[in-house]
C-alpha positions in Angstrom: -27.5 34.8 0.0 -31.1 33.9 0.9 -31.5 32.0 -2.3 -28.2 30.1 -1.7 -29.3 29.2 1.8 -32.6 27.9 0.6 -30.9 25.8 -2.0 -28.5 24.4 0.5 -31.4 23.6 2.9 -33.2 21.9 0.0 -30.1 19.8 -0.9 -29.8 18.8 2.8 -33.4 17.6 2.9 -33.0 15.6 -0.3 -29.8 14.1 1.0 -31.4 13.2 4.3 -34.3 11.6 2.5 -31.9 9.7 0.3 -30.0 8.5 3.4 -33.2 7.2 5.1 -34.0 5.4 1.8 -30.6 3.9 1.7 -30.8 2.7 5.3 -34.2 1.1 4.6 -32.9 -0.6 1.4 -30.0 -2.1 3.4 -32.5 -3.6 5.9 -34.7 -4.7 3.1 -31.7 -6.4 1.3 -30.8 -8.4 4.4 -34.4 -9.6 4.8 -34.6 -11.0 1.3 -34.4 -14.7 0.5 -35.0 -14.6 -3.2 -31.8 -14.1 -5.3 -33.6 -12.1 -8.1 -35.2 -9.6 -5.7 -32.0 -9.3 -3.7 -29.9 -8.4 -6.8 -32.3 -5.7 -7.8 -32.2 -4.1 -4.3 -28.4 -4.4 -4.3 -28.3 -2.6 -7.6 -30.3 0.3 -6.1 -28.0 0.4 -3.1 -24.9 0.4 -5.4 -26.4 3.4 -7.4 -26.9 5.3 -4.2 -23.4 4.5 -2.9 -21.9 5.7 -6.2 -23.8 8.9 -5.8 -22.6 9.4 -2.2 -19.0 8.6 -3.3 -19.0 11.0 -6.2 -16.7 14.0 -5.6 -18.7 16.9 -4.1 -18.5 20.4 -5.5 -16.2 22.9 -3.8 -19.1 24.5 -1.9 -21.2 21.4 -1.5 -20.4 19.2 1.5 -23.8 17.6 1.4 -22.6 14.2 0.0 -19.7 14.1 2.4 -21.9 14.7 5.4 -24.4 12.1 4.2 -21.7 9.6 3.8 -20.5 10.3 7.4 -24.0 9.6 8.6 -24.2 6.4 6.6 -21.0 5.2 8.2 -22.4 6.0 11.7 -25.5 4.1 10.8 -23.6 1.1 9.7 -21.5 1.2 12.9 -24.5 1.8 15.2 -27.2 -0.4 13.7 -25.3 -3.3 12.0 -23.0 -4.4 14.8 -23.4 -7.6 16.8 -25.8 -7.6 19.8 -23.6 -7.6 22.9 -25.9 -9.7 25.1 -26.5 -12.3 22.4 -22.8 -12.6 21.8 -22.3 -13.0 25.6 -24.9 -15.7 25.8 -23.4 -17.6 23.0 -19.9 -17.3 24.4 -21.1 -18.6 27.8 -22.9 -21.5 26.1 -19.8 -22.4 24.2 -17.6 -22.1 27.3 -19.9 -24.4 29.1 -20.1 -26.9 26.3 -17.4 -26.3 23.6 -18.8 -28.4 20.8 -19.2 -27.6 17.1 -22.8 -26.5 17.4 -22.1 -23.9 20.1 -19.0 -22.7 18.2 -21.1 -22.1 15.1 -23.8 -20.3 17.1 -21.1 -18.1 18.6 -19.6 -17.2 15.2 -23.0 -16.4 13.8 -23.8 -14.1 16.7 -20.4 -12.4 16.7 -20.3 -11.6 13.0 -21.6 -8.1 12.3 -24.8 -7.9 10.2 -23.0 -5.5 7.9 -20.6 -8.3 6.7 -23.6 -10.1 5.1 -24.9 -6.7 3.8 -21.6 -6.1 2.1 -21.6 -9.7 0.6 -25.0 -9.1 -0.9 -24.1 -5.7 -2.2 -21.0 -7.3 -3.8 -23.3 -9.5 -5.9 -24.7 -6.6 -7.9 -22.9 -5.2 -11.0 -20.5 -2.5 -9.7 -20.8 -3.7 -6.2 -17.2 -4.5 -5.8 -16.0 -1.2 -7.0 -18.6 0.6 -4.8 -17.3 -1.2 -1.7 -13.7 -0.4 -2.6 -14.7 3.2 -2.9 -16.6 3.0 0.4 -13.5 1.7 2.2 -11.3 4.4 0.6 -13.7 7.1 2.0 -13.7 5.4 5.3 -9.9 5.2 5.6 -9.7 9.0 4.9 -12.1 9.6 7.8 -10.7 7.0 10.3 -8.1 9.2 12.0 -10.9 11.5 13.2 -13.4 8.7 13.7 -11.7 5.9 15.5 -15.1 4.5 16.5 -15.4 3.3 13.0 -12.4 0.9 13.2 -14.6 -2.2 13.5 -16.5 -1.1 10.3 -13.2 -0.7 8.5 -12.0 -4.1 9.8 -15.1 -5.8 8.3 -14.4 -4.3 4.9 -10.8 -5.2 5.1 -11.6 -8.8 6.1 -14.0 -9.2 3.1 -11.8 -7.5 0.5 -8.8 -9.5 1.6 -10.8 -12.7 0.9 -12.2 -11.4 -2.4 -8.9 -10.2 -3.6 -6.9 -13.2 -2.6 -4.1 -13.6 -5.1 -5.5 -16.9 -6.2 -8.4 -15.0 -7.8 -6.2 -12.4 -9.5 -4.9 -12.4 -13.0 -1.4 -11.1 -13.7 -0.9 -9.4 -17.1 2.0 -7.8 -18.8 1.4 -4.2 -19.8 2.9 -3.4 -23.1 2.9 -0.5 -25.6 0.1 -2.5 -27.4 -2.1 -2.5 -24.4 -5.4 -0.5 -24.6 -4.9 3.3 -24.3 -7.2 3.4 -21.3 -4.9 1.0 -19.4 -1.8 3.0 -20.4 -3.4 6.2 -19.2 -4.0 4.6 -15.8 -0.4 3.5 -15.6 0.7 7.1 -16.1 -1.9 8.4 -13.7 -1.2 5.9 -10.9 2.6 5.8 -11.0 3.4 6.8 -7.4 7.2 6.4 -7.1 8.8 7.9 -10.2 6.5 10.1 -12.1 5.9 9.2 -15.8 6.5 12.3 -17.9 4.1 11.7 -20.7 3.8 9.2 -23.5 7.4 9.2 -24.6 8.5 8.4 -21.0 5.9 5.6 -20.8 7.0 4.2 -24.2 10.6 3.9 -23.0 9.5 2.1 -19.8 7.8 -0.5 -22.0 10.6 -1.2 -24.5 12.1 -4.8 -24.6 14.6 -4.2 -21.8 11.8 -3.0 -19.5 8.7 -4.8 -18.2 5.5 -3.8 -16.5 3.2 -6.3 -14.9 -0.2 -5.7 -13.1 -2.8 -7.6 -11.2 -6.4 -7.5 -12.3 -9.6 -8.8 -10.7 -12.5 -10.4 -12.6 -14.9 -7.8 -11.2 -12.6 -5.0 -12.3 -11.2 -6.4 -15.6 -10.1 -3.0 -17.1 -8.7 -1.5 -13.9 -5.2 -2.5 -12.6 -5.1 -3.0 -8.9 -1.3 -2.7 -8.6 1.6 -2.7 -11.0 5.4 -3.1 -10.9 8.0 -1.8 -13.3 11.2 -3.8 -14.0 14.5 -3.0 -15.6 16.5 -5.8 -17.2 20.2 -4.9 -16.8 23.7 -6.4 -16.8 24.2 -5.6 -13.1 22.5 -4.4 -10.0 21.4 -0.7 -10.4 22.8 1.9 -8.0 20.9 5.0 -9.2 17.4 5.7 -10.6 18.1 8.4 -13.3 19.6 5.9 -15.8 16.6 3.6 -15.4 14.0 6.3 -16.1 15.9 8.2 -18.7 13.5 8.3 -21.7 16.3 8.9 -24.1 18.4 5.9 -23.0 19.0 3.3 -25.7 17.5 -0.1 -24.9 19.9 -3.0 -24.2 19.9 -6.2 -26.2 18.8 -9.5 -24.5 22.3 -10.9 -24.1 22.9 -8.2 -21.5 20.0 -9.2 -19.3 21.5 -10.6 -16.1 19.6 -8.8 -13.4 15.9 -7.9 -13.0 15.6 -4.7 -11.0 12.1 -3.8 -9.5 12.3 -0.1 -9.4 8.7 1.0 -8.9 5.5 -0.5 -7.5 2.3 1.5 -7.4 -1.1 0.7 -5.8 -4.0 1.9 -8.0 -6.8 1.3 -5.5 -6.4 3.2 -2.2 -9.5 1.3 -1.0 -7.4 -1.9 -1.0 -4.8 -0.6 1.3 -3.7 -3.3 3.7 -4.8 -6.1 1.3 -1.7 -8.2 0.4 -1.1 -7.6 -3.3 2.4 -6.2 -3.9 4.3 -9.0 -2.2 2.6 -11.7 -4.3 3.0 -9.6 -7.5 6.8 -9.3 -7.1 7.2 -13.0 -6.5 4.9 -13.9 -9.5 6.8 -11.5 -11.7 10.1 -13.0 -10.6 8.9 -16.5 -11.5 7.5 -15.3 -14.8 10.8 -13.6 -15.8 12.8 -16.6 -14.7 10.8 -18.8 -17.0 11.0 -16.3 -19.9 14.7 -15.4 -19.4 16.6 -18.3 -17.8 19.8 -16.2 -17.9 18.6 -13.9 -15.2 20.5 -14.7 -12.1 19.6 -11.8 -9.8 16.3 -10.3 -8.7 16.5 -7.1 -6.7 14.9 -3.7 -6.1 16.1 -0.2 -6.3 14.1 1.4 -3.6 13.6 4.7 -1.8 14.0 5.1 2.0 11.1 7.5 2.6 11.4 7.6 6.4 15.1 8.1 6.7 15.4 12.0 6.8 12.5 12.3 9.2 14.2 9.8 11.5 17.6 11.6 11.1 16.1 15.0 11.9 14.3 13.7 15.0 15.6 14.4 18.5 18.7 12.4 19.4 16.7 10.4 22.0 14.3 9.3 19.2 17.3 7.8 17.3 18.0 5.4 20.1 14.7 4.0 21.4 14.4 1.8 24.4 15.6 -1.6 23.6 18.5 -0.5 21.4 21.8 -1.9 22.6 24.1 0.8 24.1 26.9 0.1 21.6 24.5 0.6 18.7 23.1 3.8 20.2 26.6 5.1 20.7 27.6 4.4 17.1 24.4 6.1 15.9 25.1 9.2 18.0 28.7 9.4 16.8 27.8 9.1 13.2 25.1 11.7 13.5 27.5 14.1 15.1 30.0 13.6 12.3 27.3 14.3 9.7 26.0 17.3 11.7 29.4 18.9 11.8 29.8 18.3 8.1 26.6 20.2 7.5 27.6 23.1 9.7 25.1 22.0 12.3 22.1 21.8 9.9 21.2 18.3 9.0 18.2 19.6 7.0 20.7 21.0 4.5 21.2 17.5 3.2 17.9 18.0 1.3 19.6 20.7 -0.7 22.3 18.3 -1.9 25.1 19.4 0.4 28.6 18.4 -0.8 29.9 15.9 1.7 33.4 14.8 2.6 34.4 11.1 2.5 34.0 10.8 6.4 30.5 12.4 6.2 29.5 10.1 3.3 30.5 7.2 5.4 28.6 8.5 8.4 25.5 8.9 6.2 25.7 5.4 4.9 26.3 4.1 8.5 23.2 5.9 9.8 21.1 4.6 6.9 22.3 1.1 7.6 21.6 1.5 11.4 18.1 2.9 10.6 17.2 0.0 8.2 18.6 -2.8 10.3 17.4 -1.7 13.8 14.3 0.4 13.1 12.7 -1.6 10.3 11.4 -4.4 12.5 9.8 -1.8 14.9 6.3 -0.3 14.5 6.7 2.9 12.5 9.8 1.6 10.8 10.5 2.6 7.2 7.4 1.5 5.2 9.3 0.4 2.0 11.9 -1.5 4.0 9.2 -3.2 6.1 7.3 -4.2 2.9 10.3 -5.8 1.2 11.9 -7.4 4.3 8.6 -8.9 5.4 8.3 -10.1 1.8 11.4 -12.2 2.2 14.0 -9.9 0.7 17.5 -9.2 2.0 19.0 -5.8 2.7 21.8 -5.9 0.1 23.4 -2.5 -0.6 23.1 1.2 0.1 23.8 3.7 -2.7 24.9 7.3 -2.4 23.3 9.7 -4.9 20.8 7.0 -5.9 18.1 9.5 -6.3 19.3 13.2 -6.6 15.8 14.5 -7.4 14.2 17.0 -5.0 11.9 14.2 -3.6 14.9 11.8 -3.1 17.0 14.4 -1.3 14.1 15.4 0.9 13.2 11.8 1.9 16.6 10.2 2.2 19.4 12.6 1.3 19.6 11.0 -2.1 20.2 7.5 -0.8 18.6 4.4 -2.3 18.8 0.8 -1.3 18.9 -2.6 -3.1 16.8 -5.4 -1.6 17.8 -8.8 -2.9 15.1 -11.4 -3.7 17.0 -14.7 -3.4 14.2 -17.0 -4.5 15.7 -19.9 -2.6 15.8 -18.1 0.7 12.7 -15.9 0.7 11.0 -17.9 3.4 14.0 -17.9 5.7 14.5 -14.1 5.3 10.8 -13.5 6.0 10.9 -15.7 9.1 13.9 -13.8 10.4 12.1 -10.5 9.9 9.0 -11.7 11.7 11.2 -12.5 14.7 12.7 -9.0 14.7 15.9 -9.6 12.7 16.8 -8.0 9.3 18.6 -10.3 6.9 21.5 -8.3 5.4 24.6 -8.7 3.4 28.2 -8.5 4.5 28.5 -5.1 2.8 25.8 -3.8 5.1 27.3 -5.5 8.1 30.5 -3.5 7.6 28.6 -0.3 7.9 27.0 -1.2 11.3 
């Protein structure tokens, strides 16, 4: 025990010294004018950040604690000087010309933004900053005082990962093994069950596209999987059946986006997926002019949590009384069909026709009325904000344990009508969900 304590104390002293050195190097980097010397210092900082971001051992929280202190240091010592900002703001208010505006912007920008820019110039700097934001996002719920620090990283990463800088590539069975392994590892919607499963998803009636950044050329940022089919898909099992026979090209009428996965948690909040889907649709349209329909087969991950909430939560303030009444009536029909236990839907309860209709009605009400609200279904918000239309709800779309737990097995098709994407996006921004007549009949 004594030896372990001494070792732990020694590790802490070393970590504390490393942290002081890192803080000094950050100040040194900001003070440099020469590019060569700046790059060398940035390299040293990147190496230290990589060490801090390395996974600590089970019993070693030293790195994690040191990283916490580094975040606090960045928040406390690299923020704008309040009085200098105030003086510049007053000067600009008194004389709102370009010179005073530039001075205000310079004073208001945190020093850490320039620090991050200089770190980004070093080899491995981009990856280190993405890792830094990932670690910061994990800590943010307990450290809200670091929100400005996180906002600075998001601001810079959003600029550096602008879709104009990204390269879209098709992933095929001939792609490097390292890339294929990453696709298997990062698939977040429908798990890939080994190499045979991946191979089926890359056959000619399937497509996989990914975004890459010049600073991370071998690492996909985000990827989307597409099925080429004769009609809009209603269920996921046939799409991911690794024994299914591939279709011939004359059957390709519909492109179904059935999975989109983010490979870089540190880029959360950076707009990538919406641009990827649109770029893929344009690519496929050019390659296969016979494609007439572009849609998704999507989960509804927030539905069961909403359904199991208290009745009052189902009808928040602002919902029209008639809509709230229909919601309550449909919920009661479904509750009685489940013998009073709505949670049993997650065990694949057999439902009568009226109960099935109530389930579809509740899902339609949830997606149409809750999606525009903060905290609405995240997948729905993503596609609707991206300009898609709520097209169709599908019973037993995903009978897996995860699908039943999240949405009682329901899945939804969002339609990407390329000619009306901007109009649908504008409607969603103003609180309205574009939806089909089939969905209207459920409301």
